C-alpha positions in Angstrom: 13.4 -10.5 21.8 16.6 -7.9 20.8 18.5 -6.4 23.3 17.3 -2.7 22.3 14.0 -3.7 22.6 14.6 -5.1 26.0 16.9 -1.8 26.9 13.9 -0.1 25.6 11.2 -2.0 28.3 14.0 -1.3 31.6 14.0 2.2 30.3 10.1 2.7 30.6 9.7 1.0 33.7 13.1 2.8 35.3 12.3 6.3 33.4 8.1 6.0 34.5 9.3 4.8 38.4 11.3 8.8 38.8 7.8 10.5 37.1 5.8 8.9 39.4 8.1 9.3 42.5 9.4 5.9 43.6 13.9 5.9 43.9 14.9 3.7 40.5 18.4 1.9 40.7 20.2 -0.1 38.2 19.1 -1.5 34.5 20.6 -4.1 33.1 19.5 -5.9 29.8 21.4 -9.2 28.1 23.4 -9.2 24.6 21.0 -11.9 23.2 17.7 -10.4 24.9 16.2 -13.2 25.4 16.6 -13.8 29.4 16.0 -10.3 29.9 17.0 -7.3 32.1 16.0 -5.7 35.0 15.2 -1.9 36.1 16.0 -1.3 40.2 13.1 0.4 41.4 13.1 1.3 45.7 9.1 1.5 46.1 9.2 2.5 49.8 6.3 5.1 50.5 4.8 5.4 53.5 1.5 4.5 53.6 -1.3 6.1 56.3 -4.6 5.8 54.7 -6.6 3.6 51.7 -6.2 7.1 49.9 -2.2 6.2 50.1 -2.5 2.6 49.2 -5.1 3.6 46.1 -2.3 6.2 45.1 0.9 3.6 45.2 -1.1 1.1 43.6 -1.6 2.9 40.8 1.5 4.5 40.5 3.0 0.8 40.8 0.3 0.1 37.8 1.7 2.6 35.8 5.6 1.4 36.1 4.8 -2.2 35.6 2.5 -1.0 32.2 5.4 1.1 31.1 7.8 -1.5 30.4 5.5 -2.3 27.3 4.7 0.5 26.1 8.4 1.6 26.2 9.5 -1.2 23.9 6.3 -0.8 21.3 7.5 2.6 21.1 7.8 3.0 17.6 8.4 7.3 16.2 7.9 8.5 19.7 4.0 6.9 19.5 3.3 4.1 21.7 1.7 1.3 19.1 -1.1 0.1 21.4 -1.5 -3.6 20.1 1.9 -4.3 19.8 2.1 -3.3 23.7 -0.9 -5.6 24.3 0.9 -8.1 22.4 3.6 -7.8 24.3 1.8 -8.0 27.5 1.5 -11.2 27.1 4.9 -12.4 25.6 7.9 -10.0 27.5 5.5 -8.2 30.1 4.1 -11.4 31.1 5.6 -11.1 35.1 4.8 -7.3 34.6 1.2 -8.2 33.8 0.9 -11.0 36.8 2.3 -8.2 39.7 -0.7 -5.6 37.5 -3.3 -8.4 38.2 -2.5 -8.6 41.9 -2.5 -5.1 42.1 -5.8 -4.4 40.3 -7.4 -7.0 42.7 -6.4 -4.7 45.7 -7.6 -1.3 44.2 -11.1 -3.5 42.8 -11.6 -5.0 47.0 -10.5 -1.3 48.2 -12.7 0.3 45.7 -16.1 -1.8 44.4 -16.4 -4.5 47.1 -19.8 -3.7 47.4 -20.5 -5.8 44.3 -18.0 -8.6 42.7 -19.3 -7.8 39.2 -19.9 -4.6 39.1 -16.5 -4.3 41.0 -14.5 -6.0 38.0 -16.3 -3.5 35.5 -15.3 -0.7 37.4 -12.2 -2.3 37.5 -11.2 -2.8 33.9 -12.5 1.5 33.2 -9.5 1.9 36.2 -7.0 -0.7 34.1 -7.9 1.1 30.6 -7.4 4.9 32.6 -3.8 3.5 34.0 -2.5 2.5 30.8 -3.0 5.6 29.1 -1.9 7.6 31.5 1.2 5.3 31.7 1.1 5.2 27.7 1.2 9.4 27.4 4.2 9.5 30.6 6.1 7.4 27.7 5.1 9.2 24.8 6.3 12.1 26.6 9.8 10.7 27.5 10.2 8.6 24.1 13.1 10.3 23.1 14.7 10.1 26.7 13.8 6.6 27.2 15.1 5.6 23.4 18.3 7.4 23.8 19.0 5.5 27.0 18.2 2.8 25.8 20.9 2.9 23.0 23.9 4.0 25.3 22.9 0.7 27.2 22.8 -1.3 24.1 26.0 0.2 22.6 27.3 -1.5 26.2 26.7 -4.7 25.6 30.5 -5.0 24.2 31.7 -3.9 27.6 30.1 -6.2 30.6 30.1 -9.2 28.7 26.9 -10.8 28.2 24.7 -8.2 30.2 24.9 -4.4 29.9 24.4 -2.5 32.9 23.8 0.9 34.0 24.6 1.4 37.6 22.4 3.4 40.0 25.0 5.8 40.5 26.1 6.1 36.2 22.2 7.2 36.0 22.0 9.2 38.9 24.8 11.5 37.7 23.5 11.1 33.9 23.9 14.8 32.3 20.4 13.6 30.3 18.6 12.6 33.8 19.5 15.9 35.4 16.1 17.8 36.1 14.4 15.2 34.3 11.2 13.8 35.2 
């Protein structure tokens, strides 16, 4: 994977985490793009009820989906087939976390019948994928511009290009953006 693709992936996580109310931090991508990158996200949120837990899980799933969805952006639109393929590749770790969160949601929502619950959860997963795709597409220009800027930093930091949390907090493109 090229570094620019990795940067788009990480900024997909970053931008959608802001939208759903998590607190994102630093973002990095490796020069060769093969090893990866990170989008640091503080997912702390008080959980006072089962409804709060469901909302937390759904928001976390959207953030996890956003990486491959952003990586698949072409002319501001998600390439769904490419994103699905990337879920088994660059998004493999994210996908494993999605499955864990979806198991929690299934057990909360549909615990009376396992087969029925699995079918209903597939519907929920498709809905969450679509909601995440809409968030990514609505912010495609922002994701692409931040990824490009990170890519251009590659010569400044050796093997790893980094945007610190403080730099991103003060970044003009992110002021007022959600």
